[in-house]
C-alpha positions in Angstrom: 36.2 17.3 -1.6 36.3 17.9 -5.6 32.7 19.3 -7.5 31.6 16.3 -8.1 31.5 14.8 -4.6 30.0 17.9 -3.6 27.7 17.6 -6.4 26.5 14.4 -5.0 26.4 15.1 -1.5 24.3 18.1 -2.0 22.0 16.1 -4.5 21.4 13.4 -1.5 20.6 16.3 0.5 18.4 18.0 -1.5 16.4 14.4 -2.5 15.9 13.8 1.1 14.5 16.9 1.7 12.5 17.0 -1.4 10.9 14.0 -0.3 10.4 14.8 3.4 8.6 18.1 2.6 6.8 18.0 -0.7 4.2 15.6 -1.9 6.2 15.0 -5.5 6.4 11.4 -6.2 9.5 9.4 -5.2 10.3 8.2 -8.6 10.2 11.5 -10.3 12.7 12.8 -7.9 15.0 10.1 -7.8 14.6 9.7 -11.6 15.8 13.7 -11.8 18.6 13.0 -9.4 19.6 10.1 -11.7 19.3 12.2 -14.8 21.3 15.3 -13.2 24.3 12.7 -12.0 24.7 11.5 -15.6 24.4 14.4 -17.2 27.2 16.5 -15.2 29.5 13.6 -15.9 29.4 12.3 -12.3 28.1 8.7 -13.5 28.6 7.2 -17.0 25.3 6.2 -18.5 26.3 2.8 -17.7 26.9 3.3 -14.5 23.5 5.5 -13.9 21.2 3.0 -15.2 23.1 -0.1 -13.6 19.9 -0.3 -11.2 17.3 -1.2 -14.2 19.3 -4.2 -15.0 20.3 -5.2 -11.2 19.3 -9.2 -10.4 17.5 -7.8 -6.8 14.9 -5.4 -9.2 14.4 -8.1 -11.6 13.6 -10.4 -8.9 11.2 -8.1 -6.8 9.4 -7.5 -10.5 9.1 -11.3 -10.9 7.7 -11.5 -7.3 5.2 -8.6 -7.8 3.8 -11.3 -10.8 4.1 -14.0 -8.4 1.8 -12.6 -5.7 -0.6 -11.5 -8.3 -1.1 -15.2 -10.2 -1.6 -16.7 -6.2 -3.7 -13.6 -5.4 -6.1 -13.8 -8.7 -6.5 -18.2 -8.2 -7.9 -17.5 -4.7 -4.6 -19.2 -2.8 -4.6 -16.7 -0.5 -8.3 -17.0 0.5 -8.0 -20.6 0.3 -5.3 -20.3 3.2 -7.1 -17.2 5.1 -10.5 -19.3 5.4 -8.8 -22.4 6.9 -7.4 -20.7 9.9 -9.8 -17.8 10.9 -12.7 -20.0 12.4 -14.7 -18.5 15.6 -12.7 -17.4 18.2 -13.8 -16.5 21.5 -12.0 -13.5 22.8 -10.1 -10.6 20.7 -6.3 -12.3 21.8 -7.9 -15.4 19.9 -9.2 -13.6 17.1 -5.2 -11.9 17.0 -3.9 -15.5 17.2 -6.3 -16.8 13.9 -5.5 -13.7 11.9 -1.8 -13.9 12.4 -1.3 -17.5 11.3 -1.9 -17.6 7.8 -0.8 -13.9 7.7 2.8 -14.3 9.1 3.9 -17.0 6.3 2.2 -15.7 3.6 3.9 -12.1 4.1 7.5 -14.2 4.3 6.9 -15.3 0.8 4.8 -12.8 -1.3 4.5 -9.0 -1.2 2.4 -7.7 1.6 0.5 -5.5 -0.5 -1.7 -8.2 -2.0 -2.3 -10.3 1.1 -3.5 -7.0 3.1 -5.6 -6.1 0.3 -7.5 -9.8 -0.1 -7.4 -10.0 4.0 -8.9 -6.4 4.4 -12.6 -7.6 3.3 -12.3 -11.1 4.4 -11.3 -9.3 8.2 -14.9 -7.1 7.8 -16.9 -9.9 7.1 -15.3 -12.0 9.4 -15.2 -9.3 12.3 -19.2 -9.0 12.2 -19.6 -13.0 12.7 -17.4 -12.9 15.7 -18.6 -9.5 16.9 -15.1 -8.0 17.3 -14.6 -4.6 16.0 -12.4 -4.3 12.7 -10.4 -1.5 14.6 -9.4 -4.4 16.8 -7.8 -6.5 14.3 -6.7 -4.1 11.5 -4.0 -2.9 13.0 -2.7 -5.9 14.0 -3.0 -7.3 10.6 -0.8 -4.7 9.2 2.2 -4.9 11.6 2.0 -8.7 10.8 2.2 -8.7 7.4 5.0 -6.1 8.0 7.1 -8.3 10.3 6.4 -11.6 8.4 8.2 -9.8 5.5 11.3 -10.1 7.8 11.4 -14.2 7.5 12.7 -14.7 4.0 15.3 -12.7 1.7 11.9 -12.1 -0.7 9.4 -11.4 2.0 9.9 -7.3 1.1 11.4 -5.8 -1.9 13.6 -4.1 0.6 15.3 -7.5 1.4 15.8 -7.7 -2.2 17.1 -4.5 -3.2 19.9 -4.3 -0.3 20.8 -8.0 -1.8 21.2 -6.8 -5.0 23.1 -3.5 -4.3 25.4 -5.5 -1.5 26.2 -7.9 -4.3 27.0 -5.0 -7.0 29.2 -2.9 -4.7 31.3 -5.7 -3.2 31.1 -7.9 -5.9 29.9 -11.0 -3.2 27.6 -13.5 -3.8 23.5 -12.1 -3.0 22.2 -13.3 0.0 20.5 -16.9 0.2 16.7 -16.8 0.6 16.8 -17.6 4.6 20.3 -15.6 5.1 17.8 -13.4 7.3 15.5 -16.2 8.8 17.9 -16.2 12.0 17.1 -12.7 12.6 13.6 -12.4 11.4 12.2 -15.5 13.5 13.0 -13.9 16.7 11.5 -10.4 15.6 8.4 -12.3 14.7 8.5 -14.0 17.8 8.7 -10.8 20.2 6.6 -9.1 17.8 3.5 -11.6 18.0 3.7 -11.9 21.7 3.5 -8.3 22.3 0.8 -8.0 20.0 -1.1 -10.2 21.4 -0.3 -9.0 25.2 -0.5 -4.9 24.7 -2.4 -4.2 21.4 -5.8 -5.4 22.8 -5.1 -2.9 25.7 -4.2 0.1 23.2 -6.4 -0.4 20.2 -10.0 1.3 19.8 -13.1 0.0 19.7 -15.3 1.6 17.1 -18.1 -1.0 16.4 -20.7 1.5 16.9 -21.6 2.7 13.8 -19.7 2.6 10.1 -19.2 5.4 8.3 -20.9 4.5 5.6 -23.7 1.9 6.8 -26.9 3.9 6.8 -27.4 5.4 2.8 -30.3 7.4 4.1 -27.7 9.6 5.8 -26.3 11.1 2.7 -28.4 10.4 -0.4 -31.9 11.9 -1.2 -33.9 10.5 -4.2 -36.5 13.0 -6.6 -38.3 11.9 -9.6 -38.8 13.9 -13.1 -42.4 15.1 -13.4 -43.9 13.4 -16.5 -45.5 16.5 -16.9 -42.2 18.9 -16.3 -40.3 20.6 -18.3 -37.0 18.6 -17.4 -38.3 15.7 -19.7 -36.1 15.4 -22.6 -33.4 17.2 -21.4 -30.4 16.4 -21.0 -28.5 16.2 -16.9 -26.6 19.4 -17.7 -28.9 21.4 -19.6 -31.8 20.5 -16.5 -29.1 22.1 -14.3 -28.7 19.0 -12.5 -25.0 18.7 -13.1 -23.5 21.5 -10.7 -25.3 21.8 -8.1 -23.9 23.5 -5.1 -24.4 20.8 -2.4 -25.7 17.8 -4.1 -24.4 15.7 -7.0 -26.4 13.4 -9.4 -25.2 9.6 -8.8 -27.5 7.3 -10.5 -31.0 7.3 -12.8 -33.4 4.9 -12.4 -35.1 4.1 -15.1 -37.8 1.1 -15.4 -36.0 -1.9 -14.5 -32.4 -0.6 -15.6 -30.0 2.0 -13.6 -27.9 3.9 -15.2 -24.7 4.5 -12.9 -22.5 7.4 -12.6 -24.9 9.1 -14.6 -23.1 11.2 -17.4 -23.6 14.9 -18.4 -25.3 14.0 -21.3 -27.6 11.5 -20.4 -31.3 12.4 -21.2 -33.7 12.6 -18.5 -37.3 10.5 -18.9 -40.5 11.0 -17.4 -40.7 9.2 -14.5 -36.9 9.0 -13.9 -35.8 8.5 -10.2 -32.6 10.6 -9.4 -30.1 9.8 -6.6 -28.0 12.7 -5.5 -24.9 12.2 -2.4 -23.9 15.0 -0.1 -26.0 17.5 1.8 -29.4 15.5 2.3 -31.1 19.0 3.6 -31.1 20.5 0.4 -33.5 18.2 -0.9 -35.6 21.3 0.0 -33.6 23.5 -3.1 -34.2 20.0 -5.4 -37.7 20.3 -5.1 -37.7 23.9 -5.8 -36.5 22.8 -9.7 -39.6 22.7 -11.8 -39.9 19.2 -13.2 -38.8 17.5 -9.7 -40.9 16.0 -7.2 -40.6 13.9 -4.3 -39.9 10.0 -5.1 -42.3 7.5 -4.6 -42.0 4.9 -2.3 -40.9 3.3 0.7 -37.8 1.4 -0.3 -34.9 3.4 -1.0 -33.0 3.1 -4.9 -29.8 2.5 -2.8 -31.2 -0.5 -1.1 -32.4 -2.4 -3.8 -29.9 -4.5 -5.6 -28.5 -4.0 -9.1 -26.5 -5.5 -11.8 -25.9 -2.4 -13.5 -24.5 -1.0 -10.0 -21.3 -1.6 -7.6 -20.8 -0.2 -4.9 -16.7 0.2 -3.8 -14.8 1.4 -0.6 -11.7 3.2 -1.8 -8.5 4.7 0.4 -6.6 7.2 -1.1 -2.9 6.6 -1.6 -0.1 9.6 -1.3 0.5 9.5 -4.8 -3.4 9.4 -5.7 -3.5 12.3 -8.9 -6.4 14.2 -6.9 -4.6 14.6 -3.6 -5.1 18.3 -2.6 -7.6 19.1 -5.0 -11.4 18.9 -4.4 -14.0 16.4 -5.3 -15.4 19.3 -7.9 -12.0 20.8 -9.3 -10.2 17.4 -9.7 -12.8 16.4 -12.6 -13.3 12.8 -10.3 -16.3 11.8 -12.2 -14.6 12.4 -15.8 -11.1 11.3 -14.3 -11.9 7.8 -12.9 -15.6 6.7 -14.1 -17.3 6.9 -10.7 -19.0 9.5 -8.8 -18.0 9.9 -4.8 -21.4 9.6 -2.8 -19.0 10.0 0.6 -16.0 10.8 2.0 -14.7 9.6 5.8 -11.7 10.7 7.5 -10.6 9.5 10.7 -13.2 7.1 10.9 -16.2 9.7 10.7 -17.9 10.7 7.4 -17.2 14.4 6.7 -20.8 15.9 6.0 -21.7 19.2 3.9 -20.6 19.7 0.4 -18.9 16.7 -0.7 -17.7 19.1 -3.9 -15.7 21.1 -1.7 -14.1 18.8 0.2 -10.4 18.5 -0.6 -9.2 14.8 -0.9 -6.2 13.8 1.3 -4.0 10.5 1.6 -5.9 7.7 3.7 -9.4 9.2 3.2 -11.8 6.5 2.5 -14.1 7.3 -0.4 -17.6 5.4 -1.1 -17.9 5.2 -5.2 -20.6 4.1 -7.0 -19.3 2.8 -10.4 -20.3 0.9 -13.5 -19.1 -3.4 -12.9 -15.7 -2.5 -15.2 -14.7 0.0 -12.6 -13.2 -2.5 -10.3 -11.5 -4.4 -13.3 -9.8 -0.9 -14.3 -9.3 0.6 -11.5 -8.0 -2.5 -9.3 -4.2 -2.2 -10.0 -4.2 2.0 -10.3 -2.2 2.9 -7.8 -4.4 6.1 -6.7 -6.4 3.7 -4.6 -4.5 1.6 -2.4 -7.3 -0.5 -1.4 -10.5 -1.9 -3.7 -12.9 -3.3 -1.7 -16.0 -4.4 -3.4 -18.8 -4.3 -1.5 -20.7 -6.7 -4.3 -19.2 -9.8 -2.5 -17.7 -12.0 -5.8 -16.4 -15.4 -4.9 -13.0 -16.0 -6.0 -12.3 -18.6 -8.3 -10.5 -21.3 -6.5 -9.9 -24.4 -9.0 -6.3 -23.1 -9.5 -5.3 -22.4 -5.8 -3.6 -25.4 -5.0 -1.7 -25.6 -8.1 -0.4 -22.0 -7.3 0.5 -22.8 -4.1 2.6 -25.6 -5.5 4.2 -23.7 -8.0 5.6 -21.1 -5.4 6.6 -24.0 -2.4 8.6 -25.7 -5.4 10.6 -22.2 -6.4 11.5 -21.2 -2.9 12.3 -24.5 -2.0 14.6 -24.8 -5.1 16.5 -21.3 -3.7 16.4 -22.1 -0.4 18.5 -25.5 -1.5 20.4 -23.3 -3.8 19.7 -25.3 -6.8 18.8 -22.3 -8.9 19.3 -18.1 -8.1 16.5 -16.4 -6.2 15.9 -14.2 -9.6 15.9 -17.5 -11.9 13.0 -19.3 -9.1 11.2 -16.3 -9.4 11.0 -16.3 -13.2 10.5 -20.1 -13.7 8.0 -19.5 -11.5 6.2 -16.5 -13.4 6.3 -18.7 -16.1 5.0 -21.7 -14.8 1.8 -19.7 -13.3 1.2 -18.5 -17.2 1.9 -21.5 -18.6 -0.9 -23.4 -16.3 -3.3 -20.7 -16.4 -2.7 -19.3 -12.5 -1.7 -16.1 -14.2 -2.6 -14.0 -17.3 -0.5 -12.0 -19.4 -2.6 -9.3 -18.6 -2.5 -9.8 -14.4 1.6 -10.3 -15.1 1.6 -6.5 -16.6 -0.7 -4.9 -14.1 1.0 -6.8 -11.1 4.3 -4.8 -12.1 4.3 -1.6 -9.8 6.2 0.8 -11.9 6.6 3.4 -9.4 8.2 1.3 -6.9 10.3 -0.2 -9.3 11.8 2.9 -10.7 12.2 4.3 -7.3 14.4 1.2 -6.9 16.6 1.7 -10.1 17.0 5.2 -9.9 18.2 5.0 -6.3 21.2 2.9 -7.4 22.4 5.6 -9.0 22.6 8.1 -6.3 24.2 5.1 -4.0 26.9 4.7 -6.6 27.5 8.4 -7.0 28.2 8.5 -3.3 30.5 5.1 -3.2 32.4 6.7 -6.6 32.9 10.2 -5.8 34.5 9.2 -1.8 31.4 10.9 -0.1 30.5 7.9 1.6 33.9 6.8 2.6 34.5 10.7 4.3 31.2 10.4 6.1 32.0 6.9 7.3 35.5 8.3 8.6 33.6 10.7 10.4 31.0 8.5 11.7 33.6 5.8 13.1 36.0 8.5 15.2 32.8 10.0 16.4 31.7 6.5 17.4 35.1 5.9 19.3 35.2 2.8 17.0 32.8 0.8 19.0 31.2 -1.5 16.4 27.9 -2.0 18.5 27.4 1.5 18.6 28.0 1.5 14.8 25.4 -0.5 14.4 22.4 0.9 16.7 23.5 4.5 15.1 22.7 2.7 11.3 19.6 1.1 12.5 18.2 4.0 14.3 19.4 6.4 10.9 17.4 4.3 8.0 14.9 3.6 10.9 14.3 7.5 11.3 14.5 7.4 7.2 12.0 5.4 6.2 9.1 6.9 8.5 9.4 10.3 6.4 10.9 8.7 3.0 10.0 5.3 0.9 11.9 2.8 2.5 13.7 1.5 -0.2 14.6 4.6 -1.0 16.0 4.8 2.5 17.6 1.5 2.2 19.9 2.1 -0.8 21.0 5.8 0.2 22.4 4.0 3.2 23.9 1.0 1.9 27.0 2.3 0.4 27.5 4.2 3.9 27.4 1.2 5.6 29.5 -0.8 3.2 32.2 2.6 3.8 31.8 2.2 7.7 32.7 -1.2 7.8 35.4 -0.9 5.7 37.1 1.8 7.5 36.3 0.1 10.9 37.1 -3.2 9.7 34.1 -4.7 10.4 31.9 -7.8 8.7 29.2 -6.2 6.5 26.3 -8.6 6.3 25.3 -7.6 10.0 24.9 -4.3 9.0 22.9 -5.1 5.8 20.7 -7.0 8.0 20.4 -3.9 10.3 19.4 -2.2 7.1 16.6 -4.8 6.2 14.8 -5.0 9.4 15.2 -1.1 10.0 13.8 -0.1 6.9 10.7 -2.6 7.0 9.9 -1.6 10.4 7.6 1.5 10.0 4.6 1.0 12.5 4.1 4.6 13.9 2.6 6.3 11.5 -0.1 5.3 8.3 1.9 7.1 6.0 4.8 5.2 6.7 4.2 2.0 5.2 1.6 1.3 2.6 0.0 -1.4 4.3 -0.5 0.6 7.4 -2.5 3.1 5.0 -4.5 0.5 3.6 -5.9 -0.2 7.0 -6.4 3.2 7.9 -9.8 4.1 6.6 -11.3 0.7 7.1 -10.7 0.4 10.2 -11.5 4.0 11.3 -8.3 4.9 12.6 -7.0 8.2 14.0 -3.6 9.3 13.4 -3.1 8.8 17.2 -4.4 5.0 17.2 -0.9 4.5 15.3 1.3 6.5 17.5 0.0 4.3 20.5 0.4 1.1 19.3 3.3 1.3 16.5 6.0 3.8 18.3 6.3 0.5 21.0 6.2 -1.7 17.9 9.5 0.2 16.5 11.1 0.0 19.7 10.5 -3.5 20.3 11.5 -4.5 17.0 14.3 -2.5 16.9 15.9 -4.0 20.3 15.2 -7.6 19.4 17.1 -6.9 15.8 20.3 -5.0 17.4 20.0 -7.8 20.2 20.5 -10.9 18.0 22.9 -9.3 15.9 25.3 -8.7 18.8 24.8 -11.9 20.3 24.7 -14.1 17.4 26.6 -12.0 14.2 30.6 -11.7 14.9 31.0 -7.8 13.9 34.6 -7.9 13.4 
């Protein structure tokens, strides 16, 4: 190997090690690798940036916008409400859940599907008397396997198809090219989930961590004749209390939510604090504060100015690793943390000193504009508005018609998947199903940048001969047995996708798989399908796939719940995929 090959190999190993052992965002790590390859001359600028012009990437971006149009028009809710009904058993509830989720995930990005379903399932579960913890992992798993039904079901499918096209010069896969493998995977997975998951999933219906606000909020009043009248919150010494944080101020018929430090206290104001309720005695020692009068707590009263929101902290949240106080959460997000739950249980004690971790569920109080401002912010994977707002359904039917026509046109090869997706976006915007603002906010830039930058690493492995050298070694190690090569590729991708992003795992493995098939004289298509399924089939941890993380907090799950349910799912999906590929696809 020359120095360029050694640099490419070392850089690939460094990227994998960095993604596995650090919290650095994948798009930052991969863009750094792209810059090094370009600066070192391993890739020309055109080669390094080719991923940003890849048809697969643009199709992914367009499908994000299509999903936003269907979500914003109430199209997902329309389908969900038709199927849920009133089941009599846990298996009946799971089956009714799968009926809308599987087809939705086949044609839409599964993140908005799951985000829409979580509050719907929480409400539905109360009506039918089944704990959300029995239904939310099945929701995530169904969304994952539903994505294997079509080429547009997940971004990974489109990315692998685009990379395969650019590296081989062959035509991209059709929209239903993967369906022959996806259908058995969905069928076997559904049977497994119906039979096994009701036995292994916990029933945590006894109480929700944020059910009783009296447990973590206290109220006091400003003495009309005391020294605090006329002072700001900060000057009154109420902003930096050790064990409590000021959430809101009730003043007559109005409420000051997410109370700012510069807000002036008036006589008779009622103050709501979150944190250690035992610290109320410390509050009452402050000259100018008195016990709040009245039977009903302020937080039990509906106020238009207040919005209570549950959010799940994502791995990319800027506040992860910091305490709530040191992260300046109030200033950064314009919201106040009222309570925090981890592994399904509310953490008691000094809120300000709790270190924020991925998967934490936060109960926030914010102004109504917070939902609009933050629903596309990737710091929070789920924004669950506890103040239920009825979606607008007048464009739902039209949005579904546009999507189905686009899928039909691509399926009949009248237009490419890229053109079908772009036309669907244009028609949705022209008909009012999708606004320009919604389209812009739907583009998940970290995901798109990660995909585009990954192409550079794959191109370097192929151009420098690293992929061919590794492929030769793997072929010799396997004794040239095609079935063993297919199993090894699937297993490698499946392991990688549990520890780094699924798109990065797929893009790094595609050039290696193509080199292996070239060395062994095998058909590359079954190997591409194996990579697509393996990269998406991440069930064993809440951090392996973002829909798992989205249900982690709302379902009050523990890490071990995913291990119990997910490891068998990984095995079932892997065995089914490999069996179908070996039986129905000639490898040679």
